[in-house]
Each structure stands twice: as C-alpha cells, then as structure tokens.
matplotlib code that plots the C-alpha trace (Angstrom):
import matplotlib.pyplot as plt

x = [-26.2, -28.5, -27.6, -28.5, -25.0, -23.4, -24.6, -22.0, -22.7, -25.1, -23.8, -25.4, -23.9, -24.0, -21.7, -18.9, -19.4, -16.0, -14.4, -16.0, -15.0, -11.2, -11.2, -12.8, -10.4, -7.6, -9.0, -9.3, -5.8, -4.7, -6.6, -5.1, -1.6, -2.2, -4.0, -3.0, 0.8, 1.1, -0.4, 2.4, 2.8, 3.4, -0.2, -1.2, -0.2, -1.9, -5.2, -5.0, -4.4, -7.5, -9.5, -8.4, -9.2, -12.6, -13.1, -12.0, -14.4, -17.3, -16.6, -16.8, -20.4, -23.6, -24.4, -20.7, -19.2, -16.3, -13.5, -11.0, -11.6, -11.3, -8.1, -6.8, -7.9, -6.3, -3.1, -3.0, -3.5, -0.5, 1.6, 0.5, 1.6, 4.9, 5.2, 4.7, 7.3, 9.5, 9.0, 12.5, 13.8, 10.8, 11.5, 15.2, 14.8, 12.0, 12.7, 16.1, 16.9, 13.9, 11.8, 8.4, 7.6, 6.4, 6.0, 2.3, 1.4, 2.8, -0.2, -2.6, -1.3, -1.6, -5.1, -6.1, -4.4, -6.3, -9.6, -8.7, -8.1, -11.5, -13.2, -11.6, -12.9, -16.5, -15.9, -18.1, -17.1, -13.9, -14.5, -14.6, -11.7, -9.5, -10.5, -9.7, -6.4, -5.3, -6.1, -3.8, -1.1, -0.9, -0.6, 2.0, 4.2, 4.5, 4.9, 7.8, 9.7, 8.7, 12.2, 13.4, 16.6, 17.5, 18.7, 17.5, 13.9, 13.8, 15.1, 12.4, 9.7, 10.8, 11.2, 7.6, 6.3, 7.7, 6.7, 3.3, 2.6, 3.3, 1.0, -1.7, -1.5, -1.8, -4.7, -6.6, -6.1, -7.5, -10.5, -11.1, -10.9, -13.1, -15.8, -15.4, -15.9, -18.7, -20.5, -20.2, -17.8, -19.5, -17.8, -20.6, -20.7, -23.5, -21.7, -18.2, -19.6, -21.4, -18.2, -16.3, -18.8, -18.7, -16.0, -15.6, -15.1, -13.3, -9.7, -10.4, -12.0, -9.0, -6.6, -8.6, -8.2, -4.4, -4.0, -6.2, -4.3, -1.0, -2.0, -3.2, -0.1, 1.8, 0.1, 0.0, 3.8, 3.6, 5.9, 6.3, 5.4, 7.5, 10.7, 9.9, 9.5, 13.0, 14.3, 11.3, 11.0, 14.6, 14.7, 11.2, 10.8, 10.2, 6.6, 5.9, 7.8, 5.4, 2.2, 3.3, 4.2, 0.8, -2.0, -0.9, -0.5, -3.9, -5.3, -3.7, -5.1, -8.6, -8.7, -7.6, -10.4, -13.0, -11.8, -11.4, -14.7, -16.9, -14.5, -14.6, -18.3, -18.1, -15.7, -18.0, -20.7, -18.8, -15.6, -12.8, -13.8, -11.1, -8.2, -6.0, -6.4, -5.6, -2.4, -1.4, -2.0, -0.1, 2.9, 2.9, 2.5, 5.6, 7.8, 6.5, 7.4, 10.9, 11.9, 10.8, 12.0, 15.3, 16.0, 15.7, 18.5, 21.5, 20.1, 21.8, 19.6, 16.7, 14.2, 15.3, 14.9, 11.4, 10.7, 11.6, 9.8, 6.6, 6.9, 7.5, 4.3, 2.4, 3.3, 1.7, -1.4, -1.6, -1.9, -5.6, -6.3, -4.8, -7.8, -10.5, -12.2, -14.9, -13.2, -10.3, -11.9, -11.7, -8.5, -6.8, -8.2, -6.8, -3.3, -3.2, -4.2, -1.4, 1.1, 0.2, 0.3, 3.9, 5.2, 4.1, 5.7, 9.0, 9.0, 8.5, 11.6, 13.6, 12.6, 13.8, 17.0, 17.5, 17.3, 19.8, 22.2, 22.3, 21.6, 19.2, 21.3, 20.7, 23.6, 21.5, 19.9, 23.3, 23.0, 19.5, 18.8, 21.3, 20.6, 16.8, 15.6, 11.8, 12.0, 14.1, 11.7, 8.7, 10.6, 11.5, 7.8, 7.1, 9.9, 8.8, 5.2, 6.4, 8.4, 5.5, 6.6, 3.7, 1.4, 1.7, -0.9, 1.7, 1.9, -2.0, -1.9, 0.8, -1.0, -4.2, -2.1, -0.7, -4.2, -5.4, -2.8, -3.5, -7.3, -6.5, -9.2, -6.5, -5.5, -2.7, -1.7, 2.1, 1.8, 0.1, 2.8, 5.5, 3.6, 3.7, 7.4, 8.3, 6.1, 8.1, 11.4, 10.3, 8.9, 12.3, 14.2, 12.1, 13.2, 16.8, 16.6, 14.2, 16.3, 19.3, 18.1, 17.6, 21.1, 22.4, 20.1, 21.1, 24.5, 26.3, 27.7, 26.0, 28.0, 30.3, 29.3, 25.5, 24.8, 21.3, 18.6, 15.8, 12.3, 9.5, 6.3, 4.4, 6.6, 6.8, 3.0, 2.2, 4.8, 3.2, -0.3, 0.7, 2.5, -0.5, -2.6, -0.2, -0.2, -4.0, -4.8, -2.1, -3.7, -7.4, -7.9, -11.7, -11.7, -11.1]
y = [3.3, 1.6, -1.8, -0.7, 1.0, -2.3, -3.2, -2.8, -1.9, -4.4, -6.2, -8.5, -11.6, -10.3, -7.4, -9.9, -12.0, -11.0, -11.7, -15.3, -15.8, -15.0, -16.9, -20.0, -19.8, -19.8, -22.9, -24.6, -23.9, -25.2, -28.5, -28.8, -28.2, -30.9, -33.7, -33.0, -33.5, -33.6, -30.3, -27.8, -25.1, -22.5, -22.6, -21.4, -17.7, -17.5, -19.0, -16.7, -13.7, -14.7, -15.0, -11.5, -10.0, -11.4, -10.0, -6.7, -6.9, -7.7, -4.6, -2.2, -1.6, -3.1, -4.3, -5.2, -1.7, -1.1, 1.3, 0.5, -3.1, -3.1, -1.3, -3.8, -6.8, -5.4, -4.7, -8.1, -9.6, -7.9, -9.0, -12.5, -12.1, -10.9, -14.1, -16.1, -14.2, -14.5, -18.3, -19.6, -17.5, -18.6, -22.3, -22.0, -20.1, -22.4, -25.9, -25.5, -25.9, -26.4, -28.2, -26.7, -28.1, -25.5, -22.7, -23.1, -21.4, -18.0, -17.5, -19.0, -16.5, -13.5, -14.5, -14.6, -11.3, -9.9, -11.1, -9.5, -6.1, -6.2, -7.1, -4.1, -1.8, -2.9, -2.5, 0.0, -0.9, -1.7, -5.4, -6.0, -3.6, -5.5, -9.0, -7.8, -6.2, -9.3, -11.5, -9.3, -9.1, -12.8, -13.7, -11.0, -12.4, -15.8, -14.0, -11.6, -14.7, -17.0, -17.6, -19.9, -20.6, -16.7, -15.2, -11.8, -13.0, -14.9, -11.8, -9.7, -12.0, -11.9, -7.9, -7.8, -10.2, -8.4, -4.9, -6.2, -7.7, -4.4, -2.4, -5.1, -4.5, -0.8, -1.2, -3.5, -1.1, 1.7, -0.3, -0.9, 2.7, 3.6, 1.2, 2.5, 6.1, 5.7, 2.5, 1.1, -0.4, 1.2, 4.2, 6.7, 10.4, 10.4, 8.4, 9.9, 13.5, 12.6, 11.2, 14.2, 16.7, 15.0, 16.5, 13.3, 11.3, 13.7, 12.8, 9.1, 9.4, 11.4, 8.7, 6.1, 7.9, 8.3, 4.6, 3.5, 5.9, 4.6, 1.0, 1.6, 3.6, 0.3, -0.8, 2.7, 3.1, 6.3, 7.6, 6.3, 2.9, 3.0, 1.3, -2.1, -1.0, -0.5, -3.8, -5.9, -4.5, -5.4, -8.9, -10.0, -11.8, -9.2, -10.0, -9.9, -6.5, -5.3, -6.6, -4.8, -1.6, -1.3, -3.6, -3.5, 0.2, 0.6, -1.4, 0.9, 4.0, 2.4, 1.7, 5.4, 6.7, 4.7, 6.0, 9.6, 10.1, 10.4, 12.9, 14.9, 15.1, 16.2, 18.9, 20.1, 20.4, 21.8, 23.4, 23.6, 20.5, 18.4, 20.9, 18.7, 15.7, 17.9, 19.2, 15.7, 14.5, 17.5, 16.7, 12.9, 14.2, 16.4, 13.6, 11.0, 13.3, 14.1, 10.6, 9.0, 11.5, 12.4, 8.8, 7.6, 10.0, 7.9, 4.5, 2.2, -0.7, -0.1, -1.9, 0.0, 3.2, 2.2, 1.4, 4.8, 6.3, 4.6, 6.4, 9.7, 9.0, 8.1, 11.4, 13.2, 11.0, 11.9, 15.6, 14.7, 13.8, 16.7, 19.1, 16.6, 17.3, 15.0, 14.8, 12.8, 9.4, 10.3, 12.1, 9.2, 6.7, 8.8, 9.2, 5.4, 4.6, 6.9, 5.5, 1.9, 2.4, 3.8, 1.4, -2.1, -2.0, -0.9, -4.2, -6.2, -4.4, -5.1, -8.7, -9.3, -7.3, -9.3, -12.5, -11.6, -9.3, -11.0, -8.1, -5.4, -2.3, 0.7, -0.4, -3.1, -0.3, 0.6, 1.3, 0.1, 3.1, 1.8, -2.0, -1.8, 1.6, 0.9, -0.7, 2.3, 4.8, 3.0, 2.8, 6.5, 7.4, 5.4, 7.3, 10.5, 9.8, 9.2, 12.3, 14.4, 15.3, 17.1, 15.2, 12.1, 10.8, 11.4, 15.2, 15.5, 13.4, 15.6, 18.7, 17.5, 17.0, 20.6, 21.9, 20.0, 21.5, 25.0, 24.5, 23.2, 24.2, 25.7, 28.8, 30.9, 28.2, 27.9, 24.2, 24.7, 26.9, 24.4, 21.7, 23.6, 24.2, 20.6, 19.3, 21.6, 20.5, 16.7, 17.0, 18.5, 15.7, 13.2, 14.6, 13.9, 10.2, 9.1, 10.8, 9.2, 6.0, 7.7, 8.8, 5.3, 4.2, 6.8, 8.1, 5.0, 2.2, -1.2, -4.0, -5.6, -9.2, -8.6, -6.1, -6.8, -7.7, -10.1, -8.9, -11.4, -10.5, -10.5, -7.9, -5.7, -5.9, -4.9, -2.1, -0.7, -1.0, 0.9, 3.5, 4.1, 4.4, 6.9, 9.0, 8.9, 9.9, 12.5, 14.1, 13.3, 13.2, 13.5, 9.7, 8.8]
z = [28.8, 26.4, 25.2, 21.6, 21.9, 21.9, 18.4, 15.7, 12.1, 10.2, 7.1, 4.4, 3.1, -0.5, 0.4, 1.0, -2.2, -3.6, -0.4, -0.3, -3.9, -3.2, 0.1, -1.7, -4.5, -2.0, -0.2, -3.6, -4.5, -1.0, -1.5, -5.0, -3.8, -1.1, -3.3, -6.9, -6.6, -10.4, -11.0, -11.8, -9.2, -12.1, -12.8, -9.3, -9.6, -13.0, -11.6, -8.6, -10.9, -13.0, -9.8, -8.7, -12.1, -12.0, -8.5, -9.9, -12.7, -10.2, -8.1, -10.9, -10.8, -9.3, -5.8, -5.3, -6.4, -4.3, -5.7, -2.9, -3.4, -7.0, -6.8, -4.2, -6.1, -9.4, -7.9, -6.3, -9.8, -11.0, -8.0, -8.8, -12.4, -11.1, -8.9, -12.2, -14.1, -11.0, -10.7, -11.3, -8.3, -6.2, -6.9, -6.2, -3.0, -1.5, -2.7, -4.3, -8.0, -10.4, -7.9, -7.2, -3.7, -1.4, -4.0, -4.4, -1.0, -2.2, -4.3, -1.8, 0.9, -1.4, -2.2, 1.5, 2.2, -0.8, 0.6, 3.9, 2.0, 0.2, 3.4, 5.2, 2.5, 3.4, 7.2, 9.0, 12.6, 14.4, 14.8, 11.1, 10.6, 13.2, 11.8, 8.2, 9.2, 11.1, 8.0, 6.0, 8.5, 9.4, 5.7, 5.2, 8.1, 6.2, 2.8, 4.0, 5.2, 2.4, 1.0, 3.7, 2.0, 2.0, 5.4, 4.4, 3.9, 7.2, 8.9, 7.1, 8.3, 11.9, 11.9, 10.4, 13.1, 15.9, 14.9, 13.7, 17.1, 18.7, 16.3, 16.9, 20.8, 20.3, 17.9, 20.3, 23.2, 21.0, 20.1, 23.9, 24.7, 21.8, 23.1, 26.7, 25.6, 22.9, 24.0, 20.4, 17.8, 15.0, 13.4, 13.4, 14.0, 16.5, 19.3, 18.6, 18.9, 22.2, 23.6, 22.5, 23.9, 27.2, 29.5, 31.4, 28.2, 25.9, 26.9, 26.7, 23.3, 22.1, 23.5, 21.7, 18.4, 19.0, 19.8, 16.6, 14.5, 15.6, 15.1, 11.6, 10.7, 10.8, 7.6, 5.9, 6.6, 8.4, 11.3, 14.0, 12.7, 9.5, 10.7, 9.2, 5.7, 4.2, 5.8, 4.9, 1.3, 0.9, 2.4, 1.0, -2.3, -5.1, -5.6, -2.0, -1.7, -4.5, -2.6, 0.6, -1.2, -3.0, -1.7, 2.0, 2.0, 0.4, 3.2, 5.6, 4.0, 3.5, 7.4, 8.0, 5.7, 7.5, 10.8, 9.7, 7.6, 10.8, 12.3, 9.0, 9.4, 13.0, 12.0, 9.2, 11.7, 14.6, 13.4, 15.9, 18.0, 16.6, 16.3, 18.6, 16.2, 13.2, 14.8, 15.8, 12.2, 10.7, 13.0, 11.9, 8.2, 8.5, 10.1, 7.5, 4.7, 6.0, 7.1, 3.7, 1.3, 3.0, 4.0, 0.3, -0.9, 0.3, -0.7, -3.2, -3.0, -5.3, -3.1, 0.0, -2.1, -3.0, 0.7, 1.8, -1.3, -0.1, 3.2, 1.5, -0.7, 2.5, 3.8, 0.8, 1.2, 4.8, 3.8, 2.8, 6.3, 8.2, 7.2, 7.9, 4.7, 3.4, 0.0, 1.4, 0.4, -3.4, -3.1, -1.4, -3.9, -6.8, -5.2, -4.3, -8.1, -9.4, -6.9, -7.8, -11.6, -11.1, -8.5, -9.5, -13.0, -11.3, -9.5, -12.6, -14.0, -10.7, -11.0, -14.4, -13.7, -10.4, -12.2, -15.0, -13.3, -9.9, -7.5, -6.4, -6.4, -8.5, -10.6, -12.2, -14.4, -15.8, -19.6, -19.9, -22.0, -24.6, -24.4, -23.9, -24.9, -24.9, -21.3, -20.2, -21.6, -19.8, -16.6, -16.8, -17.1, -14.0, -12.0, -13.4, -12.2, -8.7, -8.7, -9.9, -13.4, -15.3, -17.7, -15.5, -12.9, -10.2, -11.0, -10.6, -7.3, -5.8, -7.1, -5.3, -2.1, -2.2, -2.9, 0.2, 2.3, 1.0, 1.8, 5.3, 7.9, 10.1, 7.9, 9.5, 11.9, 12.0, 11.5, 8.2, 6.9, 8.2, 6.3, 3.1, 3.4, 4.1, 1.2, -1.2, 0.2, 0.0, -3.5, -4.6, -2.9, -4.7, -8.0, -6.8, -5.9, -8.5, -11.2, -9.7, -11.3, -14.6, -14.5, -14.1, -16.9, -19.6, -18.6, -17.5, -19.7, -19.6, -18.0, -20.4, -19.6, -20.2, -23.0, -23.2, -20.8, -21.9, -20.7, -21.0, -22.9, -19.5, -18.0, -21.0, -21.4, -17.8, -17.9, -21.2, -19.8, -16.5, -18.3, -20.6, -17.5, -16.1, -19.1, -19.7, -16.1, -16.4, -19.4, -19.0, -15.1, -15.7, -16.7, -13.1]

ax = plt.figure().add_subplot(projection="3d")
ax.plot(x, y, z, "-o")
ax.set_aspect("equal")
plt.show()
C-alpha cells in the first residue's frame, strides 16, 4: 500500500477563520470572567450572540461561504439570546438568588460547541470530523449538567456523558476499521470504491460504515442512539435544550452528509453496490420515525414532547439518506432550516412560561389564546410547521421527504413500501401531539392566579421573525 494513502484531506487556515473567531471570542470571555470580576455576567450571552451573528454574516458568501456553518452559528446566536432572556433562572440555579457567580461559562461553552460545529461542516476526513464532534460533545456534557443546584440537570449531564462515551468508542472503532480497509482517513469515492470492490475488504468496509453511522446517530438523535434525548432535554436548562435540539442535531446530520456523499457518488456510478447500506438505513429510518412520533403521543412534559418530536423529525430527515441521492445535502439543509425556525422560538415561549408559571408541563400553555392571543398565534404557526401544515416551511420540508422516499433507488422493494406507510402514519401522529398543545392554548381556561403572561420584547421579536421566516419559506421556497 502506498504511503500516499495515509494522507488525509488538505485544508487551508483561511477555511477555518470563522472557527478561530468563535474560539478566540470564547477565550476572551473566559479571561474576562476570570479577571474582570466587576463585569456583569449578563453581558456575556449578548456578546457571544453578537459574535455568532457576525460569524453567520461572514459565512453567507465569499471565501468562507458555508451554508451548514451559517445555519449553526445563526441558531447558536438565538440560543444565546434565550440564555440572556432566561438569566434570572440561570443565576438562581447556578449561584443561588440574584448572584451571577459561575453563570458566565454557559455562554463560553456554547461558543466553543458552536466553533466545533462550524469546524465539522468544513471537515473532509474522519480525523477532523472526530475532533470537531468531540469538541461539541465535551462542551455539551458540561452544558447539560450546568444547573448544579438542580438534580434533574445533574442527572441529564451524567446520562449524556455515559451514552456519549459509548458512542465515541463506537465511532473510534469505525474510524479504525475504515482506515484499515481503505488506507486513508479522507472521505473520497476512489478509495471507498476500491475497498468495496475487493472481496477481502468488502465486509470490513461495510462494518466500518455501520460503526461510523451508529456513532454519528448519537448526535443526530436516530435509533438506536436516541435514548438520551427525552431525559436530557427535560433535565437540561432550557437554553441548553434548545441548543441540543437544533445546533447539536445539525452537527449530527452534517456529519452524516459528509459520510454519505461519497457513497451517493459510488451508487450513481455503480448502482446496486450499496444495497445493504440502503436497506440498513431504511430500517433505522423506520425505527426512528416510529419511536419518535409514537413516543411523543403520551408525553405531558413539553420538553420531553419536543425531545421525542426531534427524534421523529430526525426520521423524516433520514429518508433523504436511504436512497443515496446526490441532492441529500440540499434537502437536509432545507429541512434543518425549517425545523430550526419552528423549534427555537418554542423554547423561547417555554422559557417565559416556565419562569412565570413554575413548571414545564403542557398545562403551562393553558388559556394562552385568551390571555396572550398574539403569542398564541405565533406559537401555533410554529407547531403547525412542525406538524407539516400547508403554507409553512415544515410542510415543504415533509413534502420533500415524501418525494425522496418515492424516488428511492430501490423501487418495488418491500422496505420502500413499508417506509412510505410508516411515514404516513407518523405524519398523522405528529398532527395529534402538536395540536394537543393547541387544544390546551385555545380550549382550556387560563389559570386563575395568572391571567396574563408577560413576554419580553426579545422573546416576542425572535418569535415574530422566526414565524415570518416559516411563512415566507412556505409560500416562496425559491428564496432558499
């Protein structure tokens, strides 16, 4: 084997300028937290959000153009704004009372995790992919257990740590097998096709793919690595739950895209070579759809419901991967955009209701249509988009998923028919559990002791902008 096979993909320093910017800002905030004791910690999430917004603008066009990185940094900026809006609970849960000690690291950890996601979207080999994923994961461990005075938060951090360690071990084993069968860490069609065509290496290469997929499924929230999601979403601080639901999930699917695109090229050139991979992905997709959508039906905690919802949405995104089509990169990005626009504002609403009504069950939405009709309408649009109601971005995203299933490269196969049936059932189930929240908002009376909920200008503004994006993309998808 030639030693040239050992060389991974080449990079330039300029490609990672947004990553260095985000990591450098995190280091500056860390130094400020250590040495500028009089600086209010309330400024940290605002500064970090501005930094993420600038990084987002830098990746729109030019040499740093990066659609996945832009979506990740923009979503992280909204999560940091949510942390600012949620600051009273953050201070009380970390330092106790109105003190701010120890609350600055929340923004720093989010910045570091975001830098990891942006770096991952630039990866072209398994080494960069692994380092980026670990940067995200290690930061997320601390974020999930950040409320040290809250037993649920500590429990969430421990569960995330244990399951994350297992997924990391599986991923490393997959990387080792991949290198052993292809002779490279680079994700290129040439070496992968050579390994698949070799009868002595074929089984080992397929095993490496299986291990890599399972390891990445942890971040994407797909079966069988989904079990942490409902518990961690429920136990984590609301800004962290939002971050894991959108930014971390984006990282998982960005990694899946990087891993799958060379396979899609191979399948286009030599149809039929990867039918075992397509069959396995179809089984995982069906299981993810069923677990996520059916598991959400009995949930009474709104964050657990959104946790199962994220698993179900992951199932609809995985449909793009089952056919190994070259369009999966764009289709996945559009679905993630529609999902993020609908999910992030819901966490802003949950944060405000949690602070004023004292819990996180679905009952906190009681009577919102009567006490706060504008907020209730905006919340309803977000839920409708997640369910897939026409004239919303979520409807077009689900429509794209169904079209991808119909255009599967395994026509006539029983698994394709089974996938379509499951998708219809799960889409119907989504209408039930999303509209369960609408029923509570519009058909139940508000609590007598709290007739009106005060929503900050920041929460209302973010909610309005996201809903505008949902409706604009739903009516004019050509703007994407």
